[in-house]
C-alpha positions in Angstrom: -8.3 -29.4 -91.3 -5.0 -30.5 -93.1 -5.6 -33.1 -95.6 -3.2 -36.2 -95.3 -1.6 -36.9 -98.8 -2.7 -40.4 -100.1 0.7 -41.4 -100.3 1.2 -40.9 -96.9 -2.1 -43.1 -96.0 -0.9 -45.7 -98.4 2.5 -46.2 -96.8 0.8 -46.3 -93.3 -1.6 -49.1 -94.7 1.8 -50.6 -96.2 3.3 -50.4 -92.7 0.5 -51.9 -90.9 -0.1 -54.9 -93.0 3.6 -55.6 -93.0 4.1 -55.4 -89.0 0.8 -57.7 -88.8 2.0 -60.3 -91.3 5.5 -60.5 -89.6 3.4 -60.8 -86.3 1.5 -63.6 -87.2 4.2 -65.6 -89.1 6.2 -65.2 -85.7 3.2 -66.6 -83.7 3.2 -69.3 -86.3 6.8 -70.3 -86.0 6.3 -70.5 -82.0 3.3 -72.5 -82.2 5.4 -75.1 -84.7 8.1 -74.7 -82.0 6.1 -75.5 -79.4 3.9 -78.2 -81.3 7.3 -79.8 -81.8 8.4 -79.6 -78.5 5.3 -81.2 -77.3 5.1 -84.2 -79.5 8.8 -85.3 -78.7 7.7 -84.7 -74.9 5.1 -87.2 -75.4 1.9 -84.9 -75.1 0.2 -85.8 -78.7 -3.0 -83.9 -78.3 -1.2 -80.5 -77.5 1.5 -81.2 -79.9 -0.9 -81.7 -82.6 -3.0 -78.7 -81.9 0.0 -76.5 -81.5 1.2 -77.9 -85.0 -2.2 -77.0 -86.6 -2.8 -73.6 -85.3 0.8 -73.0 -86.2 0.5 -74.0 -89.9 -2.7 -71.9 -90.1 -0.9 -68.7 -88.4 2.0 -69.3 -90.9 -0.8 -69.6 -93.8 -2.5 -66.5 -92.4 0.7 -64.3 -92.3 2.7 -65.3 -95.4 0.1 -66.2 -97.7 -3.2 -64.4 -96.8 -1.5 -61.2 -95.7 2.2 -61.1 -97.0 1.6 -62.5 -100.4 -1.9 -61.4 -101.3 -1.8 -58.1 -99.7 1.5 -56.7 -98.9 2.8 -57.7 -102.3 0.5 -56.4 -104.6 0.3 -52.9 -102.5 4.3 -52.6 -102.6 4.4 -53.1 -106.1 1.4 -50.8 -106.8 3.4 -47.8 -104.9 7.0 -48.8 -106.7 5.0 -48.4 -109.9 3.3 -45.6 -108.8 6.6 -43.6 -107.9 
């Protein structure tokens, strides 16, 4: 069985984290927009729920995945190259 070089595995992991971070962030933005529309439309409960969930998704996408996972791995790859 052929061995996969470590750099290929690291690049694949980085790409997967980057795609995941972008997807979670986009869900967060969509929830924020839905929340604003719901609050301005008069549905306060749904609007607040969507705003809180959107903020949590944005935190997960930008900070937890992007800043704490993707950025250090990308810096390590660039530093190793």
